[in-house]
C-alpha positions, 0 to 999 in steps of 0.5 A, a space after each residue: 490515460 493514466 495507468 498505474 502498475 499495480 503488479 508489484 503491489 499485488 505481489 507485495 500484498 500477497 506475500 505479506 499476507 502469506 498467500 501462494 499464487 495458486 491459492 489466490 488464483 483459485 480463490 479468484 477463479 482464474 488459473 495460476 498462470 493467469 494470476 502470475 501473468 497479472 503479477 508480472 505486470 503483463 497486460 492491464 488488469 480489468 477493474 473487476 479482476 482487481 476487485 476480485 483480488 481485493 475481495 480475496 485479500 480482504 482489502 479495499 481497492 483504493 488501498 491497492 491503487 494508492 501508490 503513494 502508500 507503501 504496502 507494509 504490515 503497518 499500512 495494511 493494518 491501518 488502511 487496508 480495510 478502511 473506507 475511502 473517506 477514512 483512508 484519505 482523511 487519515 493519509 492527509 493528517 499524516 501528510 500534514 503532520 509530516 509537513 509541520 515537522 519538516 517546517 519545524 525542524 527546518 526553522 529550528 535546526 537546534 531541535 533536530 540536534 536534540 532529536 538526534 541526541 535522543 535517538 538510539 545509536 545505529 
């Protein structure tokens, strides 16, 4: 059996969207204590509970469960409400682009130096 710890992702998403635990819990028709229990990673939430959370947060379930996609304002905007097929397609394009860039830079180290020179100083 494969398990995914969605608790940290639930918390990050809730905080990113500016919700308090009590407000999410009330919208999900559960107690604040029950929601806190979920967010702390105690137990394994049922799929219907995760779906209710996603309804309240107005995101797709696959976004919540995709642990290789960090929960940030950018990814929320890009992927949070996209259907699964678009989500996977876009993510695959990004992965392919990153692999291409890695290969390009590895085969031409002088280009990496040029990019570093163009980058603003830290």
